[in-house]
DOMI-364563 format. One record per residue: residue number from 1; x, y, z of N, C-alpha, C in turn; residue in three letters. Coordinates in pm, whole numbers, padded with zeros to 5 digits. Atoms other than C-alpha are relative to their C-alpha. Last residue first. Layout:
! DOMI-364563
<rec num="NUM" n_px="X" n_py="Y" n_pz="Z" ca_px="X" ca_py="Y" ca_pz="Z" c_px="X" c_py="Y" c_pz="Z" residuo="ALA"/>
...
//
This chain:
! DOMI-364563
<rec num="59" n_px="-00115" n_py="-00063" n_pz="-00066" ca_px="05877" ca_py="-03193" ca_pz="-01231" c_px="00088" c_py="-00100" c_pz="00068" residuo="ARG"/>
<rec num="58" n_px="-00122" n_py="00039" n_pz="00072" ca_px="05651" ca_py="-03394" ca_pz="-01464" c_px="00125" c_py="00057" c_pz="00066" residuo="ALA"/>
<rec num="57" n_px="-00043" n_py="00131" n_pz="-00049" ca_px="05361" ca_py="-03374" ca_pz="-01215" c_px="00128" c_py="-00047" c_pz="-00067" residuo="GLU"/>
<rec num="56" n_px="-00081" n_py="-00011" n_pz="-00121" ca_px="05336" ca_py="-03000" ca_pz="-01286" c_px="00050" c_py="-00135" c_pz="00052" residuo="PRO"/>
<rec num="55" n_px="-00020" n_py="00136" n_pz="-00049" ca_px="05221" ca_py="-03065" ca_pz="-01643" c_px="00087" c_py="00001" c_pz="00126" residuo="LYS"/>
<rec num="54" n_px="00116" n_py="00080" n_pz="00040" ca_px="05071" ca_py="-02737" ca_pz="-01767" c_px="00009" c_py="-00143" c_pz="00051" residuo="LEU"/>
<rec num="53" n_px="00118" n_py="-00052" n_pz="-00069" ca_px="05321" ca_py="-02528" ca_pz="-01572" c_px="-00122" c_py="-00086" c_pz="-00030" residuo="VAL"/>
<rec num="52" n_px="-00015" n_py="00029" n_pz="-00143" ca_px="05621" ca_py="-02737" ca_pz="-01678" c_px="-00123" c_py="00045" c_pz="00078" residuo="ALA"/>
<rec num="51" n_px="00018" n_py="00144" n_pz="-00019" ca_px="05503" ca_py="-02733" ca_pz="-02040" c_px="00010" c_py="-00037" c_pz="00147" residuo="GLY"/>
<rec num="50" n_px="00143" n_py="00027" n_pz="00012" ca_px="05463" ca_py="-02357" ca_pz="-02029" c_px="-00028" c_py="-00148" c_pz="00023" residuo="GLU"/>
<rec num="49" n_px="00064" n_py="-00048" n_pz="-00122" ca_px="05817" ca_py="-02326" ca_pz="-01900" c_px="-00150" c_py="-00027" c_pz="-00002" residuo="LEU"/>
<rec num="48" n_px="-00038" n_py="00091" n_pz="-00108" ca_px="05949" ca_py="-02542" ca_pz="-02181" c_px="-00063" c_py="00039" c_pz="00132" residuo="GLY"/>
<rec num="47" n_px="00076" n_py="00122" n_pz="00021" ca_px="05751" ca_py="-02338" ca_pz="-02434" c_px="00033" c_py="-00103" c_pz="00109" residuo="GLU"/>
<rec num="46" n_px="00132" n_py="-00025" n_pz="-00058" ca_px="05900" ca_py="-02022" ca_pz="-02287" c_px="-00086" c_py="-00126" c_pz="-00014" residuo="VAL"/>
<rec num="45" n_px="-00018" n_py="00007" n_pz="-00145" ca_px="06246" ca_py="-02162" ca_pz="-02366" c_px="-00134" c_py="00023" c_pz="00072" residuo="ARG"/>
<rec num="44" n_px="-00020" n_py="00142" n_pz="-00031" ca_px="06133" ca_py="-02229" ca_pz="-02724" c_px="00023" c_py="-00019" c_pz="00151" residuo="GLU"/>
<rec num="43" n_px="00133" n_py="00062" n_pz="-00001" ca_px="05993" ca_py="-01876" ca_pz="-02742" c_px="00011" c_py="-00149" c_pz="00029" residuo="SER"/>
<rec num="42" n_px="00066" n_py="-00032" n_pz="-00127" ca_px="06335" ca_py="-01747" ca_pz="-02638" c_px="-00138" c_py="-00063" c_pz="00007" residuo="GLU"/>
<rec num="41" n_px="-00067" n_py="00079" n_pz="-00104" ca_px="06495" ca_py="-01930" ca_pz="-02929" c_px="-00063" c_py="00026" c_pz="00136" residuo="ALA"/>
<rec num="40" n_px="00047" n_py="00138" n_pz="00016" ca_px="06236" ca_py="-01781" ca_pz="-03168" c_px="00063" c_py="-00089" c_pz="00108" residuo="ILE"/>
<rec num="39" n_px="00139" n_py="00003" n_pz="-00048" ca_px="06310" ca_py="-01431" ca_pz="-03036" c_px="-00054" c_py="-00143" c_pz="-00007" residuo="ILE"/>
<rec num="38" n_px="-00008" n_py="-00009" n_pz="-00146" ca_px="06683" ca_py="-01490" ca_pz="-03081" c_px="-00140" c_py="-00005" c_pz="00061" residuo="ALA"/>
<rec num="37" n_px="-00040" n_py="00133" n_pz="-00046" ca_px="06617" ca_py="-01606" ca_pz="-03439" c_px="00013" c_py="-00003" c_pz="00152" residuo="ASN"/>
<rec num="36" n_px="00117" n_py="00087" n_pz="00010" ca_px="06428" ca_py="-01282" ca_pz="-03497" c_px="00033" c_py="-00140" c_pz="00049" residuo="ILE"/>
<rec num="35" n_px="00094" n_py="-00039" n_pz="-00107" ca_px="06720" ca_py="-01078" ca_pz="-03371" c_px="-00122" c_py="-00090" c_pz="00000" residuo="SER"/>
<rec num="34" n_px="-00061" n_py="00038" n_pz="-00128" ca_px="06969" ca_py="-01265" ca_pz="-03589" c_px="-00094" c_py="00031" c_pz="00116" residuo="ARG"/>
<rec num="33" n_px="00015" n_py="00145" n_pz="-00014" ca_px="06730" ca_py="-01235" ca_pz="-03885" c_px="00063" c_py="-00048" c_pz="00131" residuo="ILE"/>
<rec num="32" n_px="00139" n_py="00028" n_pz="-00037" ca_px="06708" ca_py="-00858" ca_pz="-03835" c_px="-00021" c_py="-00150" c_pz="00022" residuo="ALA"/>
<rec num="31" n_px="00022" n_py="-00045" n_pz="-00139" ca_px="07085" ca_py="-00816" ca_pz="-03833" c_px="-00141" c_py="-00037" c_pz="00047" residuo="ARG"/>
<rec num="30" n_px="-00082" n_py="00084" n_pz="-00087" ca_px="07127" ca_py="-01027" ca_pz="-04150" c_px="-00020" c_py="00037" c_pz="00147" residuo="GLU"/>
<rec num="29" n_px="00065" n_py="00131" n_pz="-00009" ca_px="06835" ca_py="-00855" ca_pz="-04321" c_px="00078" c_py="-00088" c_pz="00096" residuo="VAL"/>
<rec num="28" n_px="00112" n_py="-00015" n_pz="-00092" ca_px="06984" ca_py="-00513" ca_pz="-04242" c_px="-00073" c_py="-00134" c_pz="00019" residuo="ASP"/>
<rec num="27" n_px="-00054" n_py="-00021" n_pz="-00135" ca_px="07312" ca_py="-00614" ca_pz="-04404" c_px="-00111" c_py="00011" c_pz="00103" residuo="GLU"/>
<rec num="26" n_px="-00060" n_py="00124" n_pz="-00048" ca_px="07139" ca_py="-00761" ca_pz="-04712" c_px="00054" c_py="00014" c_pz="00143" residuo="ALA"/>
<rec num="25" n_px="-00135" n_py="00021" n_pz="00053" ca_px="06919" ca_py="-00454" ca_pz="-04759" c_px="00059" c_py="-00127" c_pz="00062" residuo="SER"/>
<rec num="24" n_px="-00109" n_py="-00076" n_pz="-00061" ca_px="06555" ca_py="-00493" ca_pz="-04660" c_px="00132" c_py="-00027" c_pz="-00072" residuo="MET"/>
<rec num="23" n_px="00008" n_py="-00146" n_pz="00016" ca_px="06225" ca_py="-00583" ca_pz="-04828" c_px="00119" c_py="00080" c_pz="00053" residuo="VAL"/>
<rec num="22" n_px="00040" n_py="-00052" n_pz="00132" ca_px="06206" ca_py="-00955" ca_pz="-04904" c_px="00022" c_py="00150" c_pz="-00016" residuo="ARG"/>
<rec num="21" n_px="-00089" n_py="00053" n_pz="00103" ca_px="06398" ca_py="-01109" ca_pz="-04613" c_px="-00031" c_py="00059" c_pz="-00138" residuo="ASP"/>
<rec num="20" n_px="-00127" n_py="-00072" n_pz="-00009" ca_px="06214" ca_py="-00888" ca_pz="-04368" c_px="00092" c_py="-00041" c_pz="-00114" residuo="VAL"/>
<rec num="19" n_px="00023" n_py="-00136" n_pz="00050" ca_px="05878" ca_py="-01031" ca_pz="-04477" c_px="00131" c_py="00078" c_pz="-00006" residuo="ILE"/>
<rec num="18" n_px="00028" n_py="00009" n_pz="00143" ca_px="05989" ca_py="-01393" ca_pz="-04435" c_px="-00020" c_py="00138" c_pz="-00062" residuo="ALA"/>
<rec num="17" n_px="-00126" n_py="00034" n_pz="00066" ca_px="06146" ca_py="-01319" ca_pz="-04096" c_px="-00020" c_py="-00007" c_pz="-00151" residuo="ARG"/>
<rec num="16" n_px="-00079" n_py="-00123" n_pz="00011" ca_px="05825" ca_py="-01146" ca_pz="-03985" c_px="00131" c_py="-00026" c_pz="-00073" residuo="LEU"/>
<rec num="15" n_px="00067" n_py="-00082" n_pz="00101" ca_px="05623" ca_py="-01462" ca_pz="-04057" c_px="00079" c_py="00129" c_pz="-00024" residuo="GLU"/>
<rec num="14" n_px="-00028" n_py="00065" n_pz="00128" ca_px="05873" ca_py="-01671" ca_pz="-03862" c_px="-00063" c_py="00079" c_pz="-00115" residuo="VAL"/>
<rec num="13" n_px="-00141" n_py="-00024" n_pz="00034" ca_px="05859" ca_py="-01425" ca_pz="-03573" c_px="00036" c_py="-00062" c_pz="-00134" residuo="ALA"/>
<rec num="12" n_px="-00015" n_py="-00139" n_pz="00043" ca_px="05478" ca_py="-01426" ca_pz="-03569" c_px="00144" c_py="00030" c_pz="-00042" residuo="HIS"/>
<rec num="11" n_px="00074" n_py="-00017" n_pz="00126" ca_px="05461" ca_py="-01806" ca_pz="-03559" c_px="00016" c_py="00142" c_pz="-00055" residuo="SER"/>
<rec num="10" n_px="-00078" n_py="00062" n_pz="00107" ca_px="05731" ca_py="-01829" ca_pz="-03291" c_px="-00067" c_py="00021" c_pz="-00135" residuo="ARG"/>
<rec num="9" n_px="-00122" n_py="-00080" n_pz="00020" ca_px="05552" ca_py="-01583" ca_pz="-03064" c_px="00079" c_py="-00053" c_pz="-00118" residuo="ILE"/>
<rec num="8" n_px="00041" n_py="-00127" n_pz="00059" ca_px="05215" ca_py="-01759" ca_pz="-03110" c_px="00122" c_py="00087" c_pz="-00030" residuo="LYS"/>
<rec num="7" n_px="00034" n_py="00028" n_pz="00140" ca_px="05372" ca_py="-02099" ca_pz="-03044" c_px="-00040" c_py="00129" c_pz="-00072" residuo="HIS"/>
<rec num="6" n_px="-00124" n_py="00026" n_pz="00074" ca_px="05540" ca_py="-01973" ca_pz="-02727" c_px="-00028" c_py="-00026" c_pz="-00148" residuo="SER"/>
<rec num="5" n_px="-00067" n_py="-00127" n_pz="00029" ca_px="05215" ca_py="-01824" ca_pz="-02602" c_px="00124" c_py="-00022" c_pz="-00085" residuo="ILE"/>
<rec num="4" n_px="-00089" n_py="-00051" n_pz="-00104" ca_px="05039" ca_py="-02160" ca_pz="-02618" c_px="00068" c_py="00127" c_pz="-00049" residuo="MET"/>
<rec num="3" n_px="-00137" n_py="-00013" n_pz="00047" ca_px="04746" ca_py="-02215" ca_pz="-02853" c_px="00086" c_py="00064" c_pz="00108" residuo="THR"/>
<rec num="2" n_px="-00035" n_py="-00134" n_pz="00044" ca_px="04432" ca_py="-02312" ca_pz="-02661" c_px="00148" c_py="00004" c_pz="-00042" residuo="GLU"/>
<rec num="1" n_px="-00093" n_py="-00069" n_pz="-00089" ca_px="04355" ca_py="-02681" ca_pz="-02640" c_px="00037" c_py="00135" c_pz="-00060" residuo="MET"/>
//
């Protein structure tokens, strides 16, 4: 099965979070992590939508 969009988004955001944590000031890291966490949360919502599209009988 092809990787879903939500998984790709989450994977990239987690990777970015690790990079940000190493190279930015503490204040910038905190702001960046909040934004990244918001992206991850949105990818989880997208995952639910993808699941509904892939399994329409579950509606």
